N, C-alpha and C positions, 0 to 999 in steps of 0.2 A: 155235219157237213150237209146232210140231207134237209135239216130243217133250215140252215141258211138259204140253200137252194131253193126250196119252197117259199121263203119268205120274199124273194126277189122275182119270183115267177109272177105272170099275171093272172094264170087259170085259178089255182086255189086262193082262198082270201090269205093276206099277209098273217093273219094271227095263227093259221095253222101252222106255218112255219116256224114262228115264233116259240109256239107252244111245243113242238116236236123238240126243238133246240134246247128249250129250258128242260124237259122231261129228262132228255138224255145227258144233257149237261150236268144234271144232278149225280149221276153216276161217276162223275170225275173224283169229286170229294170222298164219296164212300170208298172208292177203289184206292185212292192213296191212304185213306185211314187203315184199310186193310193191309196194305203194301207196308205201312210203317208200324204196324202194331207188334209190340215184342211180346206179348204175353203167350204163353205156352199154349199149343192147340190142344195137346193130348198130355194128360197128367195120370201117372200110373204110382200109386203108393198103396200101402198096406191095407187100405179099405176097399180099392177097386181101381176102375179105369173111368177117367173122366175126359170126354171129349167136348170142349169148349164151344165149338162151332154148332154142335147139333143137339146136345142134351143139357139138361139145366142141373143134373146131380149126378153122383157117382154112380156106376154101374158095379156094385157089390161082387167080390170074387165068388161069394156062395151061391148067387144066382145064375153065374155063367157055367154053362154045361159044356161048351166047346168053343172052338174057334177055328177059322180058316182063312186064308188070303184068298182074293179074287182080283182078277185084272179085267174091267169091264172098259172097252174101248180107250184103253191107254189110261184110264184112272185106276189107281190102287185103292183096294178097300181091305179091311180086317173085318170079317163077319162074325158076330158073337153069336152063339146058340145060347138062349136064356131060358129060364124056368117061365113057363106059361103065364104063371099066377103074376110074376113081376111084370111082363110085358104091357098088360093093361094099366099100370101106374106109372109107367115111365113118363116123363114130362119132356116133350121135345119142343123146339123153336117151332114157331107156325110154318116158316118157308121149309124147315126139314121134314115137317108132317107131309106137306103137300108133295115134295120129291120122293119121299119114301114109299108113297102110294103109287108111283109111277113105275118104280123098279121093285119087283117082288123077289126078295131073298130067300123067301120060303118061311115056313110058319116058325115062331118063336125067334126071330133073326133080328139082330140090331146091327147096322153097320157103322164102322168108323172111317170115314174118308182120310185117305193119306196123300191127297194131291199137293197139299202145302208142306208137307212133313218129309224131310230127307231121312227115310228109315226103309230098311227092307222088310217089306210086308211078311214075308215068309218066316223071318226071325221073330218079328213082333207075334205074328199067330203062334209061333213055338213057345215064344215067353210066357204068352198068356195061359197057354195049356199047362205049362210047367207051374205057373203060379197057382191055378184052380187045384193043383193037387197037394200044394203046402198047407199043412196045419194053420189056422188062423194065428197063433202065437207064435210061429216062426216066420211069418211074412216079413214083418219088419226087419228082422236079422237078415233075411235071404236079400232083401232090396238093398240093405247097408252095405252088405258084403259082397253084392252082385255076383253073387253065386250062380244064379239062373243065367 
């Protein structure tokens, strides 16, 4: 709306309004894509935890040392404490890297946003804590049986 308002005003040049309308108008297709995207955001299996929106590979159960939930301004997160050696090798999306620099969750911490996931963050953190204690050979069976 602001871009169209600027395009019909006489003070700023018309191209400024059209530029603003075009740039912000590009957000609609992206928003609709994310709204209709049916792929899972978080995948938990015998290998580890995968957050599709932030990280490019699984966070292995063996490097997770702890987990806790946090509610920051109404946004729910599960924060994972990981091995310091692993933290430097993690591959984040470019946008996630810039955001994670603004919010400090502490040393050796990885955050998993639960904003678009209908799950209790406390139960997820407890589940992750239980899974890191399970021996690697038993993880697949425990996930299959949903014992935890």
